[in-house]
N, C-alpha and C positions, 0 to 999 in steps of 0.2 A: 622409239628405239627398239631394235630387235637384237637379240644376242643368240649365238650358237656356241655350244661347248661340246667338243668331241671327246671321246674316251682317251685320246692320246694327249690331251691337254690343249689342243688347238682351240682358240676362241676367235670368233668373228663377231663384229658388230656392224649394224647398219642403221641409218636414221634418215628421215625425210621430213620436209616441212611444206606447209602450204600457206601462202600469204593471203590474208583476208582481214575482215573487220567483223566483229560481233555487234549486231544492232538489235534494238529492242523489238523490232517489228518482224514477225515470222512470215516467210514466204515459201511456198512449195509444199508438196506432200510426200516427196521421196526422202530416203535416208532415215536417220534416227538421231536421237539426242539433240545436239546443238545445230544440226545441219540446216534447219529452216532459218536460223539466226546468223549463220556464218556466210557473209557476203564476200565473193571473190571479185577480182578486177573488172570483170564484165558486168558488174552490178546484178549478178545472179547469186542466188544462195546455193549452197551445196545440195539442198533439197530439190532444186529445180533442174539439176543436171541429170543426164542419163547415167547409167552405171559405167559405161565406157568413158564418158567425159570425166566423171568423178574419179575413177581409177587412174586416169592419166595425170591428174594434178594433186591427188590426195597424198597426205604424208604417209599413210599406210602403203599405198601403191608404190610410192617412190622408195620406201624402205624395203619392201619386198623385192622390187627389181634389183636394188643394190645388193641385197643379201643373196639373191639367186646368182648374180654375176660373181660375187666373191666365192660362193660355194662351188660354182662351176670351175672357176680358176683353180681353186684349192684341190678339187678332185681330179682335174686334168693332169696336174703334176704334183702328186702327193708329197714328193720329197723336196719341192721348192717351197721355202717359207715366205716368199715375197708377198703372196696374197693371204697367207694363212696366219699372219701375225697381227692383224688389225681388226 
């Protein structure tokens, strides 16, 4: 989850998720932490993906893209509270 709080009291939140399974056998040399143990649908681990592939499906990448969309909408129309209230 990401959160943004502006000085005017505006708050935005964004979250992302990535479906997969943690298995006891590590594969791959990329990434960090649990990446070699986190298997996604293609029977690959996060550590076996390129940075672009990982960013496209990772929970962090999804949350960042959602936050960027919300911030952009909020800044485009500063007086409209439609995107700036969640």
